[in-house]
N, C-alpha and C positions, 0 to 999 in steps of 0.2 A: 220428821228429819232434823238430827240433831246437828246442827251445824258446828256446835264446839269439837265434837269427835273429827269432823272432816276439816276443822282449821287445824287440828293437834297434827292429822296425818299430813296436811300441806307442809306444814312447819318441819317435820321429822324427815319428810322424804318430797323435798323442793322439786327435783325432776318431774314429779307428780302433781305439783301444786296447781298449774295452769289446768289440766286435764281436770281437776278435781272441781276445779273453778265452773270451768263448763259444763260440767255433770251435774251440777245444783240446779241451776235454773230448770232446765230440763224435767228433771224429776219432780222438782216443786210444782211445776205445771201439770204434769199427767194426772190423768183420774184413770188409773188402770183396774181393769177389772178383774184380768187373770194374766198368769204369766205370757202368755202368747202377744199380748199388747205390749209386754215390757219386751221382747225377744224383736218385735218389729222396729223399735227404736234402737236397741243396744242388741244388737245380733250376734255378741259376744257373750251375753250374760247365760247365767246355766242356774239352774235350778235343783239344789242338792241337797237331799235332807230336810225339806221345807224352809231353806235359807236360799236366798238369790244372790248369786256370785256376779259380781260385775270386774271386768278385767282392767287394768290400768297399765300404761306404759308397755303396751305390746306381751302381756300376761307377767312381767315384771313384778306387779302388784296387784292384788285382790281385795276388793269391797265385798265385805260380808255385810249382808242385810236379811232383815226378816218386814217383808211387806203385808201390809194387811190391806187388801183390795177394796176397792168401792164395792158397796154393796147396796142394793134395794131394800129398806126398810119401811113399811108401809106407805108404801109409794114415792119414796123420797131417797135419795141416793146419799149415801154416806159421803166424806171428804174421802175417805182412804189414808194411810200412813205408810211412812216409811221409814224403819228403824235401824241405826247402824250398829251394827254389833262389833266389827274390827276391820282395819285395813293393815293388810298383813303381805309381808313378802312373798315370792315365789316359795321360799323353801320355809316359810313359817305355815303357809297354806297347807302345807302338807300334814301339818300335825292339827286334826279338828279339835282336840282340844284348846286351842288357842281361839277358835273362831267366834264362841261367846262368852265374853267373861261374865255375863250376867246368868247363865245357865250354869255355870261352874260352882257358882256359890252358892247356890241350891243346894 
């Protein structure tokens, strides 16, 4: 998880800052193996074209992520990772080109 990106979002969208801070320890402690595990905790999360989208402030904002789920390799579980791609307003979310600044550069 990229804390810097979340801090930038909290600074830019102060009305979502507390919710973003509350979200972080839950995600950090999670060991999700599939999307259904995410959905069990964050019922408003959506799986869209390979991204997991979290809603904040009653859909006012969307956090776009890529999750590498926990897997078992040679009998040992991996940690899993969540990558923050962008934090968007509801209006910005309607433009999928804004979802992943890293993919656009390729």
